[in-house]
MMTF fields as JSON, N, C-alpha, C and O atoms, coordinates in Angstrom:
{
  "mmtfVersion": "1.0.0",
  "mmtfProducer": "UNKNOWN",
  "numBonds": 423,
  "numAtoms": 424,
  "numGroups": 106,
  "numChains": 1,
  "numModels": 1,
  "chainsPerModel": [1],
  "groupsPerChain": [106],
  "chainIdList": ["A"],
  "bondAtomList": [4, 2, 8, 6, 12, 10, 16, 14, 20, 18, 24, 22, 28, 26, 32, 30, 36, 34, 40, 38, 44, 42, 48, 46, 52, 50, 56, 54, 60, 58, 64, 62, 68, 66, 72, 70, 76, 74, 80, 78, 84, 82, 88, 86, 92, 90, 96, 94, 100, 98, 104, 102, 108, 106, 112, 110, 116, 114, 120, 118, 124, 122, 128, 126, 132, 130, 136, 134, 140, 138, 144, 142, 148, 146, 152, 150, 156, 154, 160, 158, 164, 162, 168, 166, 172, 170, 176, 174, 180, 178, 184, 182, 188, 186, 192, 190, 196, 194, 200, 198, 204, 202, 208, 206, 212, 210, 216, 214, 220, 218, 224, 222, 228, 226, 232, 230, 236, 234, 240, 238, 244, 242, 248, 246, 252, 250, 256, 254, 260, 258, 264, 262, 268, 266, 272, 270, 276, 274, 280, 278, 284, 282, 288, 286, 292, 290, 296, 294, 300, 298, 304, 302, 308, 306, 312, 310, 316, 314, 320, 318, 324, 322, 328, 326, 332, 330, 336, 334, 340, 338, 344, 342, 348, 346, 352, 350, 356, 354, 360, 358, 364, 362, 368, 366, 372, 370, 376, 374, 380, 378, 384, 382, 388, 386, 392, 390, 396, 394, 400, 398, 404, 402, 408, 406, 412, 410, 416, 414, 420, 418],
  "bondOrderList": [1, 1, 1, 1, 1, 1, 1, 1, 1, 1, 1, 1, 1, 1, 1, 1, 1, 1, 1, 1, 1, 1, 1, 1, 1, 1, 1, 1, 1, 1, 1, 1, 1, 1, 1, 1, 1, 1, 1, 1, 1, 1, 1, 1, 1, 1, 1, 1, 1, 1, 1, 1, 1, 1, 1, 1, 1, 1, 1, 1, 1, 1, 1, 1, 1, 1, 1, 1, 1, 1, 1, 1, 1, 1, 1, 1, 1, 1, 1, 1, 1, 1, 1, 1, 1, 1, 1, 1, 1, 1, 1, 1, 1, 1, 1, 1, 1, 1, 1, 1, 1, 1, 1, 1, 1],
  "groupList": [{"groupName": "UNK", "atomNameList": ["N", "CA", "C", "O"], "elementList": ["N", "C", "C", "O"], "formalChargeList": [0, 0, 0, 0], "bondAtomList": [1, 0, 2, 1, 3, 2], "bondOrderList": [1, 1, 2], "singleLetterCode": "X", "chemCompType": "L-PEPTIDE LINKING"}],
  "groupTypeList": [0, 0, 0, 0, 0, 0, 0, 0, 0, 0, 0, 0, 0, 0, 0, 0, 0, 0, 0, 0, 0, 0, 0, 0, 0, 0, 0, 0, 0, 0, 0, 0, 0, 0, 0, 0, 0, 0, 0, 0, 0, 0, 0, 0, 0, 0, 0, 0, 0, 0, 0, 0, 0, 0, 0, 0, 0, 0, 0, 0, 0, 0, 0, 0, 0, 0, 0, 0, 0, 0, 0, 0, 0, 0, 0, 0, 0, 0, 0, 0, 0, 0, 0, 0, 0, 0, 0, 0, 0, 0, 0, 0, 0, 0, 0, 0, 0, 0, 0, 0, 0, 0, 0, 0, 0, 0],
  "groupIdList": [1, 2, 3, 4, 5, 6, 7, 8, 9, 10, 11, 12, 13, 14, 15, 16, 17, 18, 19, 20, 21, 22, 23, 24, 25, 26, 27, 28, 29, 30, 31, 32, 33, 34, 35, 36, 37, 38, 39, 40, 41, 42, 43, 44, 45, 46, 47, 48, 49, 50, 51, 52, 53, 54, 55, 56, 57, 58, 59, 60, 61, 62, 63, 64, 65, 66, 67, 68, 69, 70, 71, 72, 73, 74, 75, 76, 77, 78, 79, 80, 81, 82, 83, 84, 85, 86, 87, 88, 89, 90, 91, 92, 93, 94, 95, 96, 97, 98, 99, 100, 101, 102, 103, 104, 105, 106],
  "secStructList": [7, 7, 7, 2, 2, 2, 2, 2, 2, 2, 2, 2, 1, 1, 6, 6, 6, 6, 7, 6, 6, 2, 2, 2, 2, 2, 2, 2, 2, 2, 2, 2, 1, 7, 6, 6, 7, 2, 2, 2, 2, 2, 2, 2, 2, 2, 2, 2, 2, 2, 1, 7, 7, 7, 2, 2, 2, 2, 2, 2, 2, 2, 2, 2, 6, 6, 6, 7, 6, 6, 7, 6, 6, 2, 2, 2, 2, 2, 2, 2, 2, 2, 2, 2, 6, 6, 7, 1, 6, 6, 6, 6, 2, 2, 2, 2, 2, 2, 2, 2, 6, 6, 6, 6, 7, 7],
  "xCoordList": [-189.551, -188.262, -188.44, -188.941, -187.669, -187.864, -187.346, -186.664, -187.781, -186.293, -185.206, -184.828, -185.053, -183.463, -184.047, -183.712, -184.515, -185.494, -185.72, -185.817, -185.886, -187.344, -185.618, -185.106, -185.524, -183.987, -183.457, -183.653, -182.692, -182.306, -182.945, -182.606, -184.119, -185.493, -184.697, -184.159, -184.986, -184.781, -183.4, -183.646, -182.137, -180.844, -180.778, -179.757, -181.967, -181.34, -182.518, -182.328, -183.86, -184.302, -183.729, -184.492, -182.347, -181.269, -180.369, -179.697, -180.101, -179.197, -179.197, -178.3, -180.868, -181.105, -181.678, -182.326, -181.633, -181.709, -180.769, -180.867, -179.136, -177.758, -176.899, -175.67, -177.606, -177.738, -176.977, -177.414, -175.578, -175.177, -174.691, -174.603, -174.449, -173.804, -175.252, -175.209, -176.122, -177.509, -178.054, -178.444, -178.079, -177.926, -176.519, -176.255, -175.984, -174.638, -175.323, -175.887, -175.473, -175.656, -177.27, -177.166, -178.389, -179.098, -179.178, -180.172, -178.358, -177.886, -176.885, -176.834, -175.889, -175.549, -176.553, -176.331, -177.499, -179.042, -179.408, -179.827, -179.24, -179.469, -178.868, -179.214, -177.969, -177.094, -177.017, -176.707, -177.429, -177.031, -177.748, -177.349, -179.159, -180.145, -180.142, -181.278, -179.612, -179.793, -178.325, -177.919, -177.297, -175.877, -175.849, -175.239, -176.474, -176.225, -177.438, -177.677, -178.081, -178.436, -176.912, -175.986, -177.036, -176.197, -176.739, -175.836, -177.934, -178.31, -177.655, -176.511, -177.815, -177.187, -175.371, -174.675, -174.817, -173.426, -172.878, -172.157, -173.448, -173.312, -173.316, -172.311, -174.516, -174.898, -173.543, -173.0, -173.124, -172.658, -171.012, -170.352, -171.021, -169.479, -169.117, -168.051, -170.204, -170.426, -170.165, -169.548, -170.757, -171.19, -169.821, -169.173, -169.676, -168.294, -167.588, -167.628, -166.407, -166.068, -166.211, -165.26, -167.948, -168.262, -167.31, -166.622, -167.287, -167.203, -165.616, -165.238, -164.924, -163.482, -163.235, -162.31, -164.263, -164.099, -163.424, -164.244, -162.257, -161.729, -162.178, -162.87, -161.287, -161.178, -162.355, -162.476, -163.095, -165.09, -164.956, -164.039, -165.561, -165.741, -165.327, -166.158, -163.976, -163.27, -163.789, -163.694, -164.459, -164.489, -166.625, -167.372, -166.541, -168.371, -168.398, -169.084, -167.759, -167.742, -167.053, -167.625, -165.952, -165.512, -166.594, -166.863, -167.716, -169.135, -169.565, -169.147, -169.992, -171.228, -170.334, -170.953, -168.644, -168.602, -168.322, -168.171, -168.363, -168.745, -169.984, -169.857, -171.087, -172.318, -172.913, -173.59, -172.657, -172.597, -171.32, -170.859, -170.954, -168.854, -169.265, -168.56, -170.386, -171.106, -171.814, -172.829, -171.529, -172.339, -171.088, -170.209, -171.101, -169.844, -169.569, -168.418, -170.62, -171.066, -170.447, -169.979, -170.663, -169.895, -168.568, -168.461, -167.529, -166.379, -166.385, -165.239, -167.181, -167.092, -167.231, -166.572, -168.087, -168.22, -167.185, -166.754, -166.389, -164.879, -164.15, -163.95, -163.618, -162.888, -163.239, -162.279, -164.497, -164.81, -164.15, -163.331, -165.076, -164.719, -162.692, -161.998, -161.868, -160.815, -160.505, -159.932, -160.687, -160.397, -160.586, -159.624, -160.876, -161.836, -161.027, -161.094, -160.496, -159.951, -158.104, -157.227, -157.815, -156.191, -155.817, -154.844, -156.671, -156.278, -156.307, -157.35, -155.216, -155.129, -155.083, -155.901, -153.674, -153.641, -155.155, -156.076, -155.189, -156.626, -158.073, -158.907, -157.658, -159.275, -158.694, -159.41, -157.739, -157.288, -157.544, -158.416, -157.381, -157.729, -158.833, -159.074, -160.419, -161.752, -161.524, -161.081, -161.474, -161.578, -161.616, -162.359, -160.283, -160.331, -161.409, -161.956, -161.626, -162.461, -163.571, -164.231, -163.887, -165.249, -165.264, -166.365, -164.364, -163.896, -164.459, -165.269, -163.489, -163.796, -164.763, -165.026, -165.444, -167.132, -168.116, -168.883, -167.813, -168.309, -168.626, -169.561, -167.429, -167.071, -167.046, -166.85, -167.301, -168.302, -166.921, -167.055, -165.18, -164.375, -163.653, -162.432, -164.555, -163.953, -165.129, -165.509],
  "yCoordList": [-54.856, -55.235, -56.581, -57.701, -55.738, -56.832, -57.385, -57.172, -59.228, -60.247, -60.063, -59.282, -60.895, -61.022, -61.077, -60.305, -61.705, -61.803, -60.668, -60.176, -59.837, -58.773, -57.138, -56.377, -57.432, -56.525, -57.018, -56.311, -58.299, -58.468, -57.895, -57.463, -57.941, -57.96, -55.84, -55.361, -54.983, -54.064, -53.613, -52.57, -54.052, -53.575, -53.914, -53.476, -55.171, -54.909, -54.074, -53.734, -53.284, -52.971, -51.257, -50.434, -50.629, -49.988, -50.09, -49.093, -51.42, -51.157, -51.58, -52.186, -51.189, -51.269, -50.106, -49.702, -49.453, -47.456, -46.466, -45.294, -47.733, -47.083, -47.034, -47.112, -46.913, -46.7, -47.656, -47.844, -48.594, -49.097, -49.029, -49.846, -47.657, -47.444, -48.435, -49.321, -47.901, -47.936, -49.269, -49.837, -49.705, -51.302, -52.569, -53.518, -52.202, -52.888, -52.626, -53.597, -51.074, -51.071, -52.319, -53.303, -52.151, -52.533, -54.268, -54.982, -54.496, -56.141, -56.827, -57.893, -55.16, -55.569, -55.907, -56.759, -55.285, -55.662, -56.672, -57.299, -56.969, -58.395, -60.196, -61.313, -59.393, -60.502, -60.577, -61.298, -59.555, -58.575, -59.95, -61.081, -59.343, -60.001, -61.31, -61.668, -62.507, -63.472, -63.75, -63.227, -64.517, -64.368, -65.129, -64.769, -66.241, -67.282, -67.535, -68.598, -65.8, -65.684, -65.589, -64.778, -66.222, -66.723, -65.863, -65.033, -65.261, -64.494, -63.625, -63.554, -62.668, -61.399, -61.606, -60.741, -63.236, -62.625, -62.071, -61.092, -63.025, -63.577, -61.778, -61.236, -61.254, -59.609, -58.727, -57.787, -59.106, -58.213, -58.636, -58.079, -59.59, -59.703, -58.764, -58.199, -58.772, -58.608, -56.74, -56.0, -56.538, -55.076, -54.318, -53.487, -54.973, -54.599, -54.467, -53.303, -55.688, -55.865, -53.872, -53.35, -53.449, -52.212, -51.191, -50.326, -51.295, -50.53, -49.907, -48.768, -51.19, -51.653, -51.425, -50.655, -52.247, -52.628, -54.046, -54.922, -54.514, -55.607, -56.534, -57.496, -55.773, -56.939, -57.861, -59.041, -56.882, -56.446, -57.606, -58.408, -57.765, -58.205, -59.857, -60.756, -60.047, -61.769, -62.506, -63.732, -61.827, -61.723, -62.644, -63.55, -61.812, -62.595, -63.442, -64.451, -63.291, -64.447, -66.397, -67.437, -65.886, -66.851, -67.379, -68.49, -66.477, -66.365, -67.48, -68.616, -67.408, -68.144, -69.486, -70.548, -69.522, -70.968, -72.244, -73.464, -70.649, -71.444, -72.195, -73.22, -71.683, -71.782, -72.658, -73.441, -72.58, -73.936, -74.304, -73.938, -75.532, -76.128, -77.263, -77.359, -77.893, -78.871, -77.504, -77.86, -76.504, -75.999, -75.485, -74.818, -75.873, -75.641, -74.679, -74.528, -73.526, -72.463, -71.186, -70.096, -71.832, -71.498, -70.374, -69.207, -71.612, -71.466, -71.022, -70.787, -70.855, -70.309, -68.071, -67.034, -68.409, -66.732, -66.329, -65.314, -66.848, -66.956, -66.475, -65.261, -67.309, -67.051, -66.091, -65.423, -65.881, -64.207, -62.747, -61.842, -63.199, -61.705, -62.051, -61.182, -62.936, -63.118, -62.438, -61.367, -62.693, -61.9, -60.685, -60.468, -59.571, -58.86, -57.88, -56.651, -58.469, -57.672, -58.131, -57.958, -58.684, -59.0, -59.919, -59.824, -60.965, -62.086, -63.054, -63.707, -63.529, -64.479, -65.369, -66.194, -65.961, -67.634, -67.449, -67.66, -66.858, -67.125, -67.908, -68.813, -67.014, -67.638, -68.167, -69.162, -68.426, -70.17, -71.087, -71.858, -71.337, -72.261, -72.502, -73.655, -71.019, -71.247, -71.597, -72.722, -71.494, -71.92, -73.747, -74.401, -74.23, -75.78, -76.522, -77.596, -75.572, -76.336, -76.427, -77.465, -75.571, -75.812, -76.728, -77.145, -76.97, -77.859, -79.282, -80.066, -79.324, -81.157, -81.039, -82.175, -80.209, -80.519, -80.735, -81.609, -79.931, -79.917, -81.768, -82.454, -81.861, -83.61, -84.941, -86.156, -84.082, -84.715, -85.699, -86.906, -84.71, -85.971, -84.937, -84.954, -84.045, -83.208, -83.75, -83.546],
  "zCoordList": [-44.788, -45.906, -47.004, -46.905, -48.206, -49.239, -48.718, -47.716, -49.935, -49.895, -51.091, -51.965, -50.712, -51.41, -53.528, -54.426, -53.556, -55.231, -54.994, -56.118, -54.235, -54.838, -54.934, -55.755, -53.829, -54.157, -55.362, -56.351, -55.546, -57.431, -58.36, -59.462, -57.684, -59.368, -59.5, -60.498, -57.899, -57.858, -58.734, -59.339, -58.959, -59.077, -60.056, -60.586, -61.361, -62.604, -62.609, -63.777, -62.216, -63.047, -62.85, -63.357, -62.099, -61.675, -62.513, -62.778, -63.2, -64.099, -64.997, -65.582, -65.478, -67.045, -66.884, -67.849, -65.961, -66.254, -66.495, -66.858, -66.006, -66.139, -64.799, -64.785, -63.815, -62.595, -61.893, -60.757, -62.31, -61.339, -59.676, -58.759, -59.844, -58.288, -57.356, -56.502, -57.883, -57.131, -57.153, -56.133, -58.153, -58.173, -58.005, -58.743, -57.022, -56.546, -55.398, -54.893, -54.592, -53.067, -53.018, -52.286, -53.697, -53.73, -53.87, -53.741, -54.049, -54.386, -53.186, -52.572, -53.25, -51.484, -50.365, -49.504, -50.434, -49.479, -49.372, -48.4, -50.639, -51.181, -50.265, -49.882, -50.372, -49.715, -47.868, -46.92, -48.163, -46.391, -46.306, -46.032, -46.701, -45.245, -46.116, -45.804, -47.167, -47.751, -47.981, -49.019, -47.215, -48.07, -49.126, -50.132, -49.061, -49.968, -51.627, -52.199, -52.054, -52.767, -54.127, -54.086, -54.735, -56.344, -56.819, -56.922, -57.354, -58.431, -57.642, -58.092, -56.358, -56.217, -56.591, -57.121, -56.064, -56.05, -57.221, -57.417, -58.049, -59.213, -60.006, -60.464, -59.975, -60.878, -59.997, -60.577, -58.688, -58.048, -59.204, -60.082, -58.654, -59.854, -61.155, -61.397, -61.832, -63.2, -63.161, -63.927, -62.214, -61.634, -61.396, -62.033, -60.207, -59.457, -60.469, -60.868, -61.603, -62.277, -63.984, -64.566, -64.113, -64.837, -63.765, -64.308, -62.433, -61.989, -61.561, -61.287, -61.643, -61.636, -60.509, -60.251, -59.11, -58.054, -58.178, -57.898, -58.49, -58.342, -58.012, -58.349, -56.711, -55.361, -54.942, -54.613, -55.089, -54.541, -56.011, -55.831, -57.116, -57.988, -57.994, -58.123, -57.84, -57.463, -56.236, -56.285, -54.861, -54.2, -54.505, -54.136, -55.138, -55.293, -56.377, -56.22, -57.586, -59.081, -57.465, -57.139, -57.158, -55.656, -55.398, -55.854, -54.362, -53.217, -54.669, -54.445, -55.48, -56.808, -56.88, -56.947, -56.871, -57.088, -56.04, -56.099, -54.558, -53.635, -53.066, -52.396, -53.338, -53.96, -54.262, -53.596, -55.538, -56.395, -57.379, -58.46, -56.023, -56.831, -58.342, -59.345, -58.125, -59.342, -60.352, -60.951, -60.513, -61.931, -62.652, -62.106, -63.965, -64.355, -64.797, -65.206, -64.904, -65.227, -64.21, -64.537, -62.769, -62.5, -62.265, -61.888, -62.786, -63.128, -64.555, -64.939, -65.345, -66.566, -66.077, -66.156, -65.781, -64.989, -64.496, -65.043, -63.378, -62.438, -63.5, -63.527, -64.564, -64.907, -66.112, -66.495, -66.824, -67.547, -66.305, -66.468, -65.044, -64.833, -64.17, -64.699, -63.332, -63.691, -65.062, -64.862, -66.341, -67.844, -67.368, -68.105, -66.837, -66.714, -65.551, -65.521, -64.906, -63.871, -64.276, -63.43, -65.613, -65.649, -64.794, -64.046, -64.88, -63.979, -64.686, -64.639, -65.598, -66.798, -66.392, -66.8, -64.868, -64.569, -64.351, -65.141, -62.673, -62.482, -63.461, -63.491, -63.969, -65.409, -65.905, -66.015, -66.451, -67.379, -65.908, -66.309, -64.926, -63.541, -63.87, -64.229, -63.863, -63.133, -64.752, -64.523, -66.456, -67.241, -67.572, -68.304, -66.529, -66.741, -65.793, -66.043, -64.45, -63.587, -64.305, -64.251, -64.94, -65.375, -66.831, -67.189, -67.465, -68.403, -67.856, -68.351, -66.271, -66.146, -65.217, -64.822, -64.655, -64.393, -65.819, -66.222, -66.124, -67.523, -68.16, -68.573, -67.932, -68.44, -67.02, -66.996, -66.179, -65.041, -64.402, -64.202, -64.047, -64.38, -63.14, -62.984, -62.287, -61.02, -60.58, -59.427]
}
């Protein structure tokens, strides 16, 4: 069975070829094989937004923050996902947390 990294790489190739649905399926395999594969959760969040799967997008964006709680970029990425899902208050909250992390205040 392929590793989570190999499945992620395959998903990137599928996305680049324009097959976002297949890429999502491959990424779901990756996080099933390795639930803490942050890269897969991050790309899943982005692709789910593109496919209009907003609940799944937000779920994966939150998972990235859970896995990398000290990384300001995790919160920034979550803010973007929330914005694209039309959840502006949540997006603003995530961006504020990113700024706090960046300044070392949280």
